[in-house]
C-alpha positions as CSV (number, residue, x, y, z in Angstrom):
1,M,-15.8,-13.5,0.8
2,L,-12.7,-12.3,-1.4
3,E,-9.0,-13.2,0.2
4,I,-6.5,-10.9,-1.0
5,N,-3.2,-12.0,-0.3
6,I,-0.9,-9.4,-0.8
7,G,1.9,-11.3,-2.8
8,A,-0.6,-13.0,-4.9
9,T,-0.3,-13.5,-8.1
10,V,-2.2,-11.9,-11.0
11,E,-3.3,-13.4,-13.9
12,S,-5.1,-12.8,-17.0
13,Q,-6.4,-15.3,-19.9
14,G,-4.0,-17.8,-18.4
15,H,-0.8,-16.2,-18.1
16,E,0.4,-13.7,-15.3
17,V,0.6,-10.5,-15.8
18,G,1.9,-9.4,-12.0
19,R,1.3,-9.4,-8.4
20,V,-0.6,-7.8,-6.3
21,E,1.7,-4.9,-4.1
22,R,-1.0,-3.1,-2.4
23,V,-5.4,-3.0,-1.8
24,V,-6.3,0.3,-2.4
25,L,-9.5,1.0,0.3
26,N,-11.6,3.9,0.3
27,R,-10.9,5.5,4.8
28,D,-15.1,5.9,4.7
29,S,-16.8,3.3,3.2
30,Y,-14.1,0.4,3.5
31,E,-14.4,-0.4,-0.3
32,A,-11.6,-1.7,-1.9
33,T,-11.7,0.6,-5.0
34,H,-8.0,-0.4,-6.8
35,L,-5.3,-3.1,-6.7
36,V,-1.5,-1.7,-6.7
37,V,-0.1,-4.4,-9.8
38,K,3.9,-5.1,-9.5
39,Q,5.7,-5.7,-12.9
40,G,9.3,-6.8,-13.5
41,G,12.0,-7.2,-10.9
42,L,14.2,-5.3,-9.0
43,L,16.1,-3.2,-11.2
44,H,12.8,-1.5,-13.1
45,P,9.7,-2.6,-11.6
46,R,6.5,-1.0,-12.7
47,Y,3.7,-0.5,-10.5
48,L,0.1,-0.4,-11.9
49,L,-3.2,1.3,-10.8
50,M,-5.6,-1.5,-11.6
51,P,-9.1,-1.0,-10.9
52,F,-10.9,-3.9,-8.8
53,D,-14.2,-4.4,-10.6
54,W,-11.3,-6.2,-12.9
55,V,-11.4,-8.7,-10.7
56,A,-13.0,-12.0,-11.5
57,G,-12.2,-13.9,-9.0
58,S,-9.5,-14.5,-6.2
59,E,-8.3,-17.5,-4.4
60,H,-5.4,-17.6,-1.6
61,D,-2.3,-17.1,-3.8
62,R,-4.1,-15.9,-7.2
63,V,-6.2,-13.2,-8.4
64,R,-7.6,-13.7,-12.0
65,I,-9.0,-11.2,-14.2
66,D,-10.0,-11.2,-17.7
67,R,-8.1,-8.4,-20.0
68,A,-6.1,-8.4,-22.8
69,D,-2.2,-7.4,-22.5
70,D,-2.9,-3.7,-24.2
71,E,-5.3,-3.3,-21.6
72,V,-3.3,-4.1,-18.5
73,A,-0.1,-1.8,-20.6
74,A,-2.1,1.0,-20.8
75,L,-3.3,1.2,-16.6
76,P,-2.0,4.0,-15.1
77,N,1.2,4.3,-12.8
78,F,0.4,3.8,-9.4
79,E,3.2,6.4,-8.5
80,M,4.5,9.5,-10.1
81,Q,7.7,11.3,-10.1
82,H,8.8,15.0,-10.8
83,Y,11.5,17.3,-9.9
84,V,11.0,20.3,-7.2
85,R,13.7,22.6,-6.4
86,L,14.3,22.6,-2.4
87,D,13.1,25.9,-2.5
88,Q,9.7,24.9,-3.1
89,L,9.0,21.7,-1.1
90,D,6.6,23.0,1.6
91,E,4.3,24.7,-1.2
92,E,4.2,21.1,-2.4
93,H,3.4,19.4,0.2
94,A,0.5,21.4,0.7
95,R,-0.7,20.9,-2.5
96,H,0.8,17.3,-2.7
97,P,0.4,15.9,0.9
98,R,0.5,12.4,-0.1
99,S,3.9,13.5,-1.8
100,A,7.4,11.9,-0.1
101,I,10.7,11.9,-1.1
102,K,12.5,8.4,-1.7
103,P,15.7,8.3,1.1
104,S,18.2,7.1,-2.9
105,D,16.7,10.4,-4.5
106,W,18.3,12.6,-2.2
107,I,21.4,12.6,-4.2
108,N,19.8,14.9,-6.0
109,Y,20.2,17.3,-3.1
110,V,24.2,16.5,-2.9
111,V,25.1,16.7,-6.4
112,P,24.4,20.4,-7.0
113,F,26.9,21.0,-4.6
114,V,29.2,18.8,-5.4
115,A,29.3,20.3,-8.9
116,N,29.5,23.8,-7.7
117,A,32.4,23.1,-6.0
118,F,34.0,22.3,-9.4
119,G,33.5,25.3,-10.9
120,E,30.0,23.8,-12.6
121,P,27.6,26.9,-12.9
122,Y,25.1,26.9,-10.0
123,H,21.8,25.3,-10.3
124,P,18.9,25.9,-7.3
125,P,19.4,22.0,-5.9
126,G,16.0,19.9,-5.5
127,V,14.8,16.5,-4.8
128,V,12.8,14.3,-7.0
129,V,9.4,14.1,-5.5
130,T,7.3,10.6,-5.6
131,D,3.2,11.3,-5.6
132,Q,1.1,8.4,-5.6
133,L,-2.3,8.2,-7.8
134,L,-5.0,8.3,-4.8
135,S,-7.7,10.3,-3.8
136,P,-7.3,12.3,-0.7
137,S,-9.9,9.7,0.3
138,E,-8.2,6.5,-0.2
139,S,-5.6,4.5,1.5
140,A,-3.1,1.8,0.0
141,V,-2.6,-1.5,2.6
142,N,0.6,-3.3,1.5
143,R,1.7,-5.8,3.8
144,G,3.5,-5.2,6.5
145,L,1.9,-2.2,7.3
146,P,1.7,-1.6,11.1
147,V,-1.3,-2.5,13.3
148,E,-2.1,-0.8,16.3
149,S,-4.2,-1.1,19.1
150,S,-6.5,1.5,20.5
151,D,-4.0,2.5,23.3
152,G,-0.8,3.1,21.0
153,H,0.8,-0.1,21.2
154,K,1.7,-2.3,18.0
155,V,-0.4,-5.4,18.0
156,G,0.8,-6.8,14.8
157,E,1.3,-6.4,10.9
158,I,-1.1,-6.3,7.9
159,H,-0.5,-9.9,6.1
160,E,-4.0,-10.2,3.9
161,V,-7.5,-8.3,3.2
162,L,-10.6,-10.3,3.4
163,L,-13.4,-8.4,1.2
164,S,-17.3,-8.9,1.2
165,E,-17.8,-10.5,-2.7
166,S,-21.1,-8.3,-2.9
167,D,-19.8,-5.0,-2.7
168,W,-16.0,-5.1,-2.1
169,R,-16.0,-3.9,1.6
170,L,-13.5,-4.9,3.8
171,S,-15.1,-7.8,5.8
172,G,-11.9,-8.3,8.0
173,I,-7.8,-8.6,7.6
174,I,-5.5,-11.2,8.6
175,I,-2.6,-9.5,10.6
176,T,1.0,-11.8,11.7
177,R,1.3,-11.6,15.6
178,G,4.8,-12.5,17.6
179,F,8.2,-11.7,17.1
180,V,9.8,-15.0,16.8
181,L,7.2,-17.6,16.3
182,K,4.7,-15.7,14.6
183,H,1.2,-16.7,14.1
184,P,-2.2,-14.9,11.9
185,M,-5.3,-13.7,13.6
186,R,-8.4,-12.8,11.9
187,V,-9.3,-9.2,13.0
188,P,-13.2,-8.2,11.8
189,A,-14.3,-5.1,9.7
190,D,-15.8,-3.2,12.8
191,W,-12.4,-3.4,14.9
192,V,-11.3,-1.3,12.4
193,A,-11.5,2.5,14.0
194,R,-9.2,3.8,11.0
195,I,-6.9,3.3,7.5
196,G,-4.2,5.7,7.8
197,R,-1.3,6.0,5.4
198,D,1.4,4.6,7.9
199,R,-0.9,2.2,10.0
200,I,-4.4,1.1,10.7
201,T,-5.6,1.6,14.2
202,L,-8.3,-0.8,16.0
203,N,-11.0,0.5,18.7
204,R,-9.3,-2.6,21.2
205,S,-6.9,-2.1,23.6
206,R,-4.1,-4.3,23.3
207,Q,-5.7,-5.9,26.6
208,Q,-8.9,-6.8,24.9
209,L,-7.2,-7.7,21.6
210,E,-4.6,-10.5,23.9
211,A,-7.8,-11.7,25.8
212,W,-9.9,-12.7,22.9
213,E,-7.1,-14.2,21.3
214,R,-6.7,-16.2,24.6
215,Q,-10.3,-17.1,24.0
216,Q,-10.0,-17.9,20.6
217,G,-7.1,-20.5,21.1
218,L,-4.5,-19.0,19.1
219,H,-2.0,-18.0,21.7
């Protein structure tokens, strides 16, 4: 079994090349297709989309690959950004349902109106739209992603992803439960009903989950 700790160090040929930011899963087959690897600090981070077949091994806090630095540097960015006029946003979302506007990018909407008020030539306001480089059947699972029961209650948040070593399919997830005193809980893959962009939904109710948790002595 491969245990992918979101936040784990990614090492290649003995040195760190980044950290695991997300695990990309096919929503139909539950197979891992990529890792999103973060490079750099807070000011200028880069998020790389790395094929999962690069993974040579994984421990709790470390993922090992065996690739040259230039191969890692040549990986595509996980997110792409481009400017969209406000009157074209509906068309943009129709073409790219995954596209999103980050809160910090709304400054591109405000600035044109401020400039116009001071006599600058008018140009249509717009925003910077961010697209994820994923296929329609893929979802990127990040630490803290909400996990909901079948009856609509939040029952925890994603902490780790567990994969079968033979075929990279999801074998389970580790979620954190509780508010003040958080504790981990392993959820088998056959309890997962849906992997969405903003949450994972289980096929068990909150009551069923709590009953199983008591049986396991986890709560």
